[in-house]
N, C-alpha and C positions, 0 to 999 in steps of 0.2 A: 700706453703699455700694452704689449701683445699678450693676450691670454695664453696661459700654458707655458710662459717663459719667465724666468726670474730676471729682473732688471739689473743693470750694473749697480754695485760693483760685483755682482755674482758672475763668476767666470763661466763661459759656455763649455764646461767639461763634458766629455763623452767617455764612457767606459770602454777602454780597449779590450778586445777579445784576447784570451778567454776570460781575464779577470782584472779588475782595477786593483792596484795595491792598496793595502790598508791605510797607508799614509795619504794617498790621494783621496780615498773615501772620507777619512777624518777631516782633511782640508776642506772638502766640499761641504760637509756638515757644519764645520766651523764658520765658513763663509755665510752660510744660511742663517746661523744663529746670531751673527754679528750684524745682520741687517736691521734697519729700523722697524719697530713693531714686533709683536710676539711671533715667534716662528715655531713650527713643529716639523718633526721628521717622522714619516710614516713608512711602515713596512707592510706589504700586502702579499697574500698568496691565495690561490684558488686551486681546487682539485676536483677531478671527476673520475669516478670508478665506472668504467664502461665507455665513457666519452662518445656519445652522451650516456648519462646514467646518474646515479646518486652523486650529488656534488656538495661541496662545502667551500666557504670562504673564511678568511681570517685576516686580521690586521692588528698592528701595534702602533700606537701614537705616542711619541716621545717629545718631551719639552725640557730643554736645558739638561739633556742627558738622562732624564728620569722618565720611566714608563708611566704615562698618564692613563692609558686605556689599552686593554687587551680584549678583543671580542671576536667571536666566530659565529657563523650561521650556516643554515642548511637549505638546499634546494633539492626537491625530489628528482628532478630530471633536467640536466643541463650539460653542455659541453665544457671542456676544460677552459676554453677561452671565455665562455660566458661566466664561469665561476671566477676567473681572474677579474673580469669587469665588475662582478658583484662585489668583490673585495675592495676594489678601488672606489666604487660608488658609495658603499657603506662607510668606508674609512673617511672619505672627504665629507660626507654628510654629517658624520659624528663630529669631525673637527669643526665644521661650520656651526653646528648646534652648540658646541661647547663655548663658542665665542672667544674673541680675543686673539685668535690666530690670523695674522695677515699674510704670512709667507709660509708656503708648504714645500717641503722636499719629499717626494714620494718614491720609494724603491719597490720594484717588482722584478721577479725573475722571468716574467713573460716579455720577451723581446717584441712580439707582435703588438701587444696592448700598449707598451710604452712608446713604440714608434708610431702607432696610430695617434696617440694622445699628444705626442711631442711634436706639435706643429705639422702634423700630417705627413710625416716621413713615409709612412705606409698608408695607402688608401684603405678605407673600410668597405670592402667589397661584399662581405657577408651581410645579408639582409637582417638576420637575427642579431648580429652584433651592432648594427648601425643604431638601433634604438638605444642600446646600452651606451654606446659611444656618445650619443647626443645628451643622454642624462648626465654622463660624466662631465662633458664640456659645460653644461649648464651650471653645474656645481662649481667648476673651476672659476667661472666668472665672478663668483661671490667673494673670492680672495683677491688680495693685492697682487699676488704672484704665486704660481705653482710651477715647480720643475719636476720632470719625470726622469728617473734614471733606472737603467736596466742592470741587474747583476746576475751572473750565472747561478743556476740552482744550487742551493746549499753552500754558497760561497760566503755567506754572511750570517752571523749568529742569529740576528733577529728574523731574517728570512727563513732560516731553519726552524725557528720557534713557531712562526706563522704556519709553516708546512706541517709541523707536528700538531698544531691546533686543528688544522683541517682534518687530518687523519683521526684525531681523537673524536672530533665531531661526527665524522662518518662512522666510526666504530660504535659510538654511542647510539646513533640513530639506527644502525643495523641491528643492535641488540633489542631495540624497541620494535623491530619487525617492519620498519619502513622499507618498502621495495621500490624499485625503479621499473616495474612492469610497464610496458609501452602503453597499455591502456590507462595507466594511472598518471601519466606524465603531464597532463594538461594543467597548466597553471590557472589559478583562480584570481590572479592579480589583475587589476585593471590595466588596460593598455591604451595607447594613444593612436588615434587616426588623424591624418593630416588632410584637410580638404584640398582639392585641386581646382575648385571653382565654386560658383554660386549660380542660382537660378533667377532669372527675371521673367515674371509671368503676370497675367491679369488677375490671378487668384490672390486676394488680400488676406484671407483667413482659410483655415481648413474647411470650414463650411461652404466656401465658394468653390472648392475644387470638386471635380467629378469623382464618383466612387472608384473608377478606373480611368487612367489617362486615355486609353484607347477608345473610350466612349465619347470623346470630344474631339472636334477638329481645331481646337484652340492652339495657336502657335505660341511658343515660348522661346526664350533665349537662354543658353548656357554660356556664362562668361568664365572662361578658363583663366586662372591667374598667370601673369606673364612668365613666371619662372618655369611653367610647364608648356610653353609654346612649342618646343621641339617635339613634345609628345603628340601634337596634332598633325605632324607631317604625314601627308597622304590620306588624312581622314576623309577628305572630300570624295574619295573613291567609294566610300561606303554609302549604301542606300538606307540602311537602318542601323541603329545603335542600341546597345544595352547600357543604360545609365544607372549607376548606383548612387543613391542619395541618402543622407542621414536625416531622417524626419525627427528633428530634435523637439518638436512640440507635441509629439504623440504621447498618449497616456502610458505610464510605465508600471502602474500598480495592478492592472487587471491581468488575471491569468485565464479567465473565461469570458466569453462574450457571445452574443446572439447575432449571427449573420443577418444581413438585410433580407427580408422576405421569409425568414424562418422564425420559429417560436421556441426552439430548443437551444440551450446554452451548449457551447463546445469549448474545448481548450484552445487557446490562441495558436498553439503550434499546429492545429488541424484546420485553421481557417485563415482568411486573408485580412483579418482585422488589422488596422494600424496600431492597435494597442498591443504592445509587446513588453517583455521584461526589460529589454534595452530599447532606447530610441530606435525604431525599426530602420534597418538598411533596406530601403525601397529599391526594387529591381524594376526599372522602367524600360519598356520597349518603345522606341520613338523612331519616327521617320526623319531623316536628315534632309532639310530643305536647302540650307545654305551655310557656307563657311566663309566668314569674313574676319581675317586676323585671328584673334583668339575668341571670337564669338560664334557659337553654333546656333543656328535657328532650327528648331525642331518642332514636330507635331506629335502629340500623344503623351505629354508630360503633365502629371497632376500635382506637381510641387507648387507650394505657395511662394509668393514673391519675396526674393531677397533673403530668405532664411535658410532653407535646407542646404547644408554643405554638400557639394558634389564630391564623391569619394573616388569614383573611377568611371571610365568610359571604355566600352569594348564594342567591336563590330558584331552584329548579329549575322551568323553564318548558317549554312544548311544543317550542320550538325545540331543546331539549337532547335530545329523544328520538331514538333511533337512526333514521336515514334511509338508504335504500339508496343506495350510491354506485357509480360506474362507474370502473374502472381505465383509465388511458390506454393 
């Protein structure tokens, strides 16, 4: 069964523009409810004031024609498309957590979101939307089948209700004094980084590695995962590379440390200690010795063997060299 599609006997309906007739919509819902297993019909909407700005999402979950769940939430700073994705993700997550639903028919008035989720009719080009798209796809796979249908704005009662819920949430948060000032928009939610490769080196433990990679002539290898092979095109023309690694074994609880050769504690944001609030993203300047397939041989890397995920690789250029600066 293909994820994101309802199997037969569910007909591959599409909503003609500008609006599908009520009869067609009811037929589509009826076909979904007649499938084996429990089915749910979901209506979602998202809204952003400022786009980007204060945003809200809402959804309605129906089972056998009865509203099972109505819910709405708030994000301090998001685009309208992000808010639409938040609605889909939260609705599907709720339906999955309730249990018992095998088949889902989800309606949204966002043509972009629906066509991205419906078998990739639209490509997800926006970097910020791609992470939300991947989250939605991951939840879709937990159901027997999920179908996505687009309806024009305010053309369906339950979509209009979801729209009203979004605006009520935005009004309520505005009364509480929540703002979308640009300096306040940074989300504190955890996010996901995807490694592009791993390191092979002679350092078995952190204690084996030098304090700084440039202090050693030891040679290491960076093994790039096959799906990123094309990203290495022409990398052999570079003499030096900046490698970003995720030091996942580093201490995460220390906020102060004493640098080597010193006796006074300092905050970790003012020193180069590997102890950081997050597993540190190490910035390594290395010499590129050889490129063979997806394996880079480099000198100057202090990462231990087979563990730190490689997050990114960039060429070291003249603009990266130290330039004299003036203090205010």
